[in-house]
N, C-alpha and C positions, 0 to 999 in steps of 0.2 A: 618798490615804495605804496606803501599803502596807503589806501583814499584816494590815488591815482587809479584812473582809468588807464591803461596803458596800450598803445595803439598794437595790431593786430597785422600779420605781413599780408599785402595787397590780394583779395579773390578775385577781382574782374579788374582790369585795364579802365582809367578813369581820363586816359590821354585825349580820347576824343571830344571831353566836354571843355565848356569855355569860361573861366572863369569871368566873374565881373570886375577884378579887381585890375585884368589887363585894361582895361579901357580909362585907369588912371594913368598910365604912363604915355606918352608917341611912337616908344619906339617900338618893333615890333617882340613881344616874346620868343624866346627860342622852345620852351614849351607849355602848355597851360595843360592844368589838371579842374575839375569842377571847383577846388577854393582856392586854386591860386595861380601864379603864373613866375615861370623862372627867365633869369633874362642873364642875355652874356655881353661885358661890359665894364667900363671904369662906374664903382657905383658913386662915385663923386657928381656925378654925368648924372646919372637914373637917380639921385634924390632928388636935384634940382628939377625933374620934370615932374615929380610927386606933390601934390598940393598941401598946403599948409594945414601941418595937424590933423592930418589923415591914417598916423601909424600908432597903435597904441602897445606895440612892443617890440623893441631892436634887441634880438637876443642873437648874439654874434661871438664867435670866436678868429679875430685877427689874426696872420700870419706874428707870430712873435721875432722881438727884437733877437736873433743870434747871431752870432759871429761867424758860423759856420752858412753859404748858403742854400736854401733846402730847393727843390724843386718847385715848391708852389710860390716862391718868392718869400722874401722877407726882406726887412729894412734893417741897417745897424743900429745898434742901441745909441747911438749918436745921432742918426737923424731920424728916430723912431718918432717921438712924439711933437716934432712938428707935422710929421707927413701924416701921423693919426688924427690931427688935431683936425685936417682939415675934413675929413669924416664927422666927427665928433660934432662941428657946428651946422653939418647939412642937417643929422640926423636932429640937432635939438629941435630945427626949422617944423622938420616933416612928424616931429612926434603931438599929438594932443594933449591936451593939460594934466590931463591925469596919467599920462606914457612915462613910460620907463625903457631904457638903454640896461641890457647887461650885456656886461663883456668879460668872458673867459680869457682870461691872458698869466702864460706862465712866466716866471724869474727866465733871467740868466747869469752868466758869469762874467769876470773880469778877464778882458783874452791875459792868459796867461799866469795868471796868479789864482788861491787858491779863497777867492772874495766874492762877494753878490755882487751885482748891478743894480742899481737903484734905479734904474729907466721905470720900470711899472710903478714903482711910488710916485717920481717924480710927476708921470705921466697923468697921476692921481689929482694931484695937487694941483694941475693945468686943468682937470674939468669937474675938480669942484672946490680950486682954492679959492681964495680972493676976487680975484678976475673973472673963477673960473664959470661957463653956463651955467651947471648941473648941479646939485644938492647929491651927496649921499648919502642915499637910503637904507643903506648896509653894506657893509663888505662880507662878502662868501667866500667862501673855501672849498674846492674839490680837491680830496682826497683820493688819491688813484694807490691803492694799495699793491698796485701790479707792474706800477712803475720800475724803470731800468735802474740800477745803479748805476747812473752818471752825473758828472763827469768821471770817467775809471780811473784817468789819473791821481784824480783827488779821492776818491770813493773807494774803489778798490785793491787801487795799486801802492800808495800812501798811506791809503786808509784815513787821512785828518780830515774827511769831514762824512756828514750822514748825505742818506739817498735823500733825493729833491720831491717827494712824492705830492707834492701842494701847489695847484693853480691857484690864484689871487681869482676872483670873480668878484667885480665891481655893480653893484646894481644902485644906477642912477637914474635923477628922475629928474623932470624940472620943477616940480611944486612940492613942499614938504608931506602932501598926503598925495600920492597917487593912488592909482586902483589895483590895492592888495587885498588878502582877504585870505587867514594863513587858514582858516577853515577848511579851506579848498584842499589844503595837504596835510590837514590832520589824520594821526593813526586812529584807528576803530581803539574800541578799548578793550582791557583783556576781554577772553573768555568768563572767567572767574568776576570781575566788575561787571561784565552783562547777566548775569547770574544774580547777581546782588541787585542790580537795578530791578530788573524784572520781579523776580523773590520779596524784594523788603530785606528787611533786618528788623529781626524779633526784638521789640524792647525788653530789656532783661538788666539784672543786676550781674555786675561784671566785679571778678574779686575786687578787685581792689577799691567796691563799694560805690562807683561809678555807673549812672544810669544812662546807659547809651541812645541816642534822640532817635527816631525815624523820620530823620531827615539824613541818615547814614547813606540812604541812597538814593538820593537826589542829587547828583551833582552839575555844576554849574550849565557844560556843553556838551556834547556830543561827541568831544575828541580831548585828548588832552596831549602837550605840548611837554617835550622836557628835553637836555642838553644832549646830543648824540654818544660821548663819549661817557654816557654817567650810569656807573654802576654804585652809585657810593649806598645806596639801600643795602647791600648785597656783599659789602666791605667790612671786613672784621676789622679796621685798621682805625674805622674812624664813625664818629658818634656823631649823625649828621644831625640839623634842625628840618626835622619832618616837616615841621610849621611852613619854612620860609620857603621849602620844595614846593609842598603843596600850592601854596599861596601860589609861587611864580608858575607850576603849572595850570594854574586857570581855576582850582576847585573853590568851591564856594566857600566863604570867610565861617558860612555857619556851618556849614559839614567839619571843615577844620576844626571847628570849636568844639562841637561836638563829641571829637575822636579825641579833640583832648582832654577832656571830661573823664571821659572812658579810659585815657590811658592808650590808646588804641594808635596813634599817629602813625605808627610803624605798619601795622598791617593797613590802615589807612593807604598806607602811601604804595603799598604792593598791590595791593586790588585797586588802585586807580590809575598808575602810572603802567603806560605800556610794559609789558613782558618786551621786546624786542625796540632795538635801538628805531629810530626815526629822524628824518633829516628835519634838522635846525640852519643853522648859518654855517655848517658843515657837513659836505656832501660829498659821502663816502662810495664814488661808484668805481668800480674796477673795468677798465678801459679792454674786456680780453675776449669779446664778442668775434667769435672767427667763424661759424655757423651761419650768418645773416642771412637775409635775403640777396638783398645789397652786394655781396661778399661773392654767394653761388652767382649770381647774376653778371658778371662781370666777367668771373672764371666762364661760364656760356659763351660771352659772344668774343673771349679771350681778349678784352680790355683791361688794363690797368686800374683797379681802384684809390682812389683819394688816400693819401698815404697819411694823412693828419685828421681823423674824423675821429669827434667827440661822440660819447655816448650818449645813444637815446635817452637817457632817466636825464641827463643835463637839462636838455632844450624844455623838456617833458614838466620838469619840478618847474622850472621858470613859467610857463604859457597855462600850467594849471593854477599858477599861484598869483600872477599879474594880470593873467586874459580872463572874457568871458566868451560863450561861446559865438562865434560870428566876427568877434575883431578882426584886427588885421595886425597880421606876426609876421617881421619882416627881417632878413641878414640879409648883411651887407656884403660876409664876406662869406659866401654859400658853400663854398666847397662841394660836398658828396650830396650838400640839400638835407642832411639829414636833419633842421628844423621845420623846410617846408613839409616834409614828409610827417614829422608827428602831428605839425600843425593841422594837418589834412587828418589826421584822423581826430584830432581832437573839436574838427569841425570848429575849427577857427580857418579867416581868410589867410593870405601866407603869398609873397612876392619875396624870389631869392635872386642875389645878386652875385654873379660871379663871373671873374675878369678873362678865366683862361677855359676855351671852350671843351677843351677835354674833360675837365671836373665836370660842365655840363652836361656832359653830353651822359656818362656815367651815370650822373645824377639822375639821369631823366627813368633808369631801369629800375628806380626806388617804387614807381606808380604803376610799372608793367610787370605782371604774373606768369609767372615762370614758362608759362603754356604758351607762351608768345615767343619767348626766345629760345625754346627748344629746337634742336635740328634734327633733322629727321636721319633716322639710324644711317643709311645709307650716304648721306652727304657729308661732302668731303670740306667744303668752303664752309666758314663762317659770314661771308660777302653778304648774302641776303636777309642774312639775321641781325646783320651789323646793323642794316640800313633800316632798321627799326627806330635806333636813335638818331637816325639822320633827322 
């Protein structure tokens, strides 16, 4: 994602550092780093320990409501919403007034038939409906092109349904105007537009006998926004309204007017709008990374990784978009603690709550350099290496 400073692999251990955020809770942390602390336990109880209004962002991916029980635990669709609302009410209390709650939640299928469950939509109406505590700041979508074609019975055997490749991501807020700034996640202008802005555009008479203004090289902002699946400028099948497209992208009205008078709106669109797709409310992220520090570290110490990890770019986008340095980010279903690790790299304070110790144990590996985990070439046992995660 252009415009976002990506986290890097850990170069030195921060495990001996003590984060100030551990002083917010009475419980003892499972481990701490310079910027955060991870806790084992029920998030509902741990949220009760946090002071009111202390958290700037909660970004999490709870276990989905699935018919088949998973190793990490999950509720049935019939019981899911009542179960989740207990967490949501406690999350509301600890969020700052301008804070946000971001929930990555996948859909499901009705048992035995090729129709979709509506549990996640019903949950949304409980969260933000007439009696719900939150506002729906915006509905987001995580498109994973690498998702497997499941359920196989309906998708690959009977061929009567399409591959389910999208998770809904609910961005909720306590007020109508949470802390958010899309300039934090803007993509840079194309090289052609940068050159135009640097060199300016020479005033001259066009073949249409229109004179293009020198305002042509003064766009409104230092980046542009456009829809994620937008290729209409290059499409031979449609004649787009370039004025509306440019206006929606944040280009100044003076610049649009000047280009229109010169009959050059199409050229302005190509120069001003980024050449590559950028994220809007559809985030295209393939969750296929197989050679990460976390996976390699788990393999090195012979521990199983968390089976349902979301990609780094998902929490990274929302942390960049909705928080500022030194803000507090919390994940109440931390799993492998990708959220905490990304927060650490982005200079945010963080708290991670995870019920199962085995996942907390492996999540600690994210913050440990491989040099600390490598066995001696003559070493036969993993025992002393694994002790590093205790």
